[in-house]
Each structure stands twice: as C-alpha cells, then as structure tokens.
C-alpha positions as CSV (number, residue, x, y, z in Angstrom):
1,M,35.6,-125.3,56.5
2,S,33.4,-128.3,56.9
3,G,33.1,-130.5,59.8
4,G,35.8,-133.0,58.1
5,G,38.4,-130.3,58.0
6,E,37.9,-130.0,54.3
7,S,37.8,-126.6,52.8
8,R,35.1,-125.5,50.6
9,R,35.4,-123.2,47.7
10,V,33.0,-120.3,47.1
11,V,32.7,-119.0,43.4
12,I,30.7,-115.8,42.6
13,T,29.0,-116.7,39.4
14,G,26.4,-114.0,39.3
15,M,25.5,-110.7,40.6
16,G,22.2,-108.8,41.5
17,A,21.4,-105.5,42.9
18,V,18.5,-103.4,44.0
19,T,19.8,-100.1,45.3
20,P,18.9,-96.4,45.6
21,L,20.9,-95.9,42.5
22,G,19.3,-98.5,40.3
23,L,17.0,-101.6,40.3
24,D,19.7,-103.6,38.6
25,V,23.6,-104.1,38.5
26,A,23.9,-102.2,35.3
27,S,21.9,-99.1,36.3
28,T,23.6,-99.1,39.6
29,W,27.0,-99.3,38.1
30,D,26.3,-96.6,35.5
31,A,24.9,-94.2,38.3
32,M,28.2,-94.8,40.5
33,K,30.4,-94.1,37.3
34,A,28.4,-90.8,36.7
35,G,28.6,-89.8,40.4
36,R,25.0,-89.7,40.9
37,S,23.6,-89.9,44.5
38,G,20.7,-92.3,45.4
39,I,20.3,-90.1,48.6
40,G,16.9,-87.8,49.0
41,P,14.1,-86.8,50.8
42,I,12.2,-89.9,52.6
43,T,9.0,-90.5,51.1
44,L,8.1,-94.1,51.8
45,F,7.1,-93.2,55.5
46,D,6.6,-90.3,57.8
47,P,9.9,-89.5,59.2
48,A,8.6,-87.2,61.9
49,R,9.7,-89.9,64.3
50,V,13.2,-90.3,63.2
51,A,16.1,-88.0,63.4
52,S,16.8,-87.8,59.7
53,R,14.6,-86.7,56.6
54,I,16.8,-87.9,54.1
55,G,17.9,-91.4,53.1
56,G,18.6,-93.7,50.3
57,E,15.2,-95.0,49.1
58,I,14.8,-97.3,46.3
59,R,12.3,-95.7,43.7
60,G,10.4,-97.2,41.2
61,F,10.7,-100.8,42.4
62,E,7.5,-102.8,41.5
63,A,7.9,-106.2,43.5
64,E,5.2,-108.0,41.3
65,A,7.5,-107.8,38.6
66,V,9.9,-110.2,39.9
67,M,8.1,-112.3,42.4
68,P,4.5,-113.9,42.9
69,R,1.7,-111.7,44.2
70,K,1.2,-114.0,47.2
71,E,4.8,-113.7,48.2
72,V,4.5,-109.8,47.8
73,R,1.8,-109.7,50.2
74,R,3.4,-112.2,52.8
75,N,6.7,-110.3,53.0
76,D,8.4,-107.0,53.9
77,R,9.7,-104.7,51.5
78,Y,13.5,-105.6,52.2
79,V,12.4,-109.3,51.3
80,H,11.3,-107.9,47.8
81,Y,14.4,-106.2,47.2
82,A,16.3,-109.3,48.2
83,W,14.1,-111.5,46.0
84,A,14.8,-109.2,43.1
85,A,18.4,-109.1,43.4
86,A,18.8,-112.8,43.9
87,A,16.7,-113.2,40.8
88,E,19.1,-111.1,38.9
89,A,22.0,-112.9,40.4
90,L,20.6,-116.3,39.5
91,A,19.9,-115.2,36.1
92,D,23.5,-113.5,35.6
93,A,24.9,-117.1,36.8
94,G,23.6,-118.6,33.5
95,L,21.9,-121.3,35.6
96,P,19.0,-123.2,33.8
97,K,15.4,-122.1,34.4
98,A,14.6,-125.2,36.5
99,E,17.6,-124.7,38.7
100,R,16.8,-121.0,39.3
101,T,13.4,-121.8,40.3
102,R,14.5,-124.5,42.6
103,L,16.9,-122.1,44.3
104,H,14.5,-119.3,44.5
105,E,11.9,-121.5,46.2
106,R,14.5,-122.3,48.8
107,F,15.5,-118.6,49.2
108,A,11.8,-117.8,49.5
109,D,11.5,-120.4,52.2
110,W,14.4,-119.2,54.1
111,L,13.3,-115.4,54.0
112,D,9.7,-116.4,55.1
113,Q,11.1,-118.1,58.1
114,H,13.3,-115.4,59.1
115,S,11.1,-112.6,58.6
116,A,8.4,-114.1,60.5
117,E,10.9,-114.7,63.4
118,R,12.0,-111.0,63.3
119,A,8.5,-109.5,63.1
120,E,7.4,-111.6,66.0
121,L,10.3,-110.9,68.3
122,E,10.1,-106.7,67.5
123,D,6.2,-107.2,68.3
124,I,6.9,-109.1,71.5
125,A,9.5,-106.6,72.6
126,A,7.2,-103.7,71.8
127,Y,4.5,-104.8,73.8
128,H,6.6,-105.7,76.8
129,L,8.2,-102.4,77.1
130,E,4.9,-100.5,76.5
131,Q,3.6,-102.6,79.5
132,A,6.4,-101.8,81.7
133,A,6.1,-98.1,80.8
134,L,2.3,-98.2,81.6
135,A,3.2,-100.2,84.9
136,A,5.6,-97.5,86.1
137,R,3.0,-94.7,85.2
138,E,0.5,-96.7,87.4
139,L,2.9,-96.7,90.4
140,E,3.8,-93.1,89.8
141,T,7.3,-93.9,89.5
142,P,8.8,-91.7,86.8
143,E,10.7,-93.7,84.3
144,P,11.5,-91.7,81.4
145,A,13.9,-93.9,80.1
146,L,11.9,-96.7,80.2
147,E,9.0,-94.7,78.4
148,S,11.6,-93.4,76.0
149,R,12.5,-97.0,75.2
150,A,8.8,-98.0,75.0
151,A,8.1,-95.0,72.6
152,E,11.2,-96.1,70.4
153,A,9.9,-99.8,70.2
154,L,6.5,-98.8,69.2
155,A,7.8,-96.5,66.7
156,T,10.1,-99.3,65.1
157,S,7.1,-101.7,65.3
158,A,5.0,-99.0,63.4
159,T,7.8,-98.2,60.9
160,R,8.1,-101.9,60.2
161,A,4.4,-102.2,59.5
162,A,4.7,-99.2,57.2
163,W,7.6,-100.8,55.2
164,R,5.4,-103.9,54.5
C-alpha cells in the first residue's frame, strides 16, 4: 500500500536465476526436474575455518559475460550473480533494450551502495572485536568468548574478501 491508501499491484513479468544447479532459469529448472543436486565440495575458498566442507557453489559463471569489467572489479561475487539474474529477468520480461539498460543502471547503483555499506560495517565490527580481544589479553583477563567472537569476525571479513 502506498501512503495514500491505494494498493499497488505487482506483476512478475520475467524470471532470472543463477544457482548451483544452473546459470539461468532453463538450466536450473531442467536440473531440478532431473533430480540433480547442486551441492558439492567447497572450492571457492579454504573451508578449514568453517564447520562444513560442502556447499552449493555456482560453477562456470563468468561475470564479465553479463556485466562491465569495471563493475566486476568493484563488486562482490553475490552482486555478480544478482546482476546476471536481473539481466535474465529483464530480458525475459520482453522490455525494450533502452528500458532494460536504464533499469540495470538503477539496479547497479543500488547494489553498489548497499555492498559498500555492508563491507564497511563488517570491517568496523571485525576491527573493534579484535581490539577488544587484544585489550583483554593485555589486562591478562581471559575472555575466551570475546576472543572467539573476534576470530569469527576476522574469519568472516577474510571470507568476504575471498568472495570478491
């Protein structure tokens, strides 16, 4: 509902997908119908610091095929996947090329803004947790929970950097 009490209708006119089963809607759907699994060994980063060694990775994806090289370098991998799925959905919707380009530029701006905010917050949290753990060690005050949280925050920050 909008501010004036009017309801807005949303119509899904196009679909897009980038999944561990396929790089588009058709291949994902075919894999689902065939009963294939997208789960396998983790290869995109060293899983030594996480509890699981298996996951649903997206294989064979080339971000440069669907987005400008500059945007590939500036954004995290999840943004590449969202960009590709959005491009497929916009094309599937049958929108004219000029309209797809305009919407994609707005989408890119939104993703850039939110990606940068998230990365900055994660880095700030990791830094402060690390500093707190160091201060606790200097005071010779054992804080295993704090050290564990600092290690987890640093691992998350390192994993995020690996996914770029």
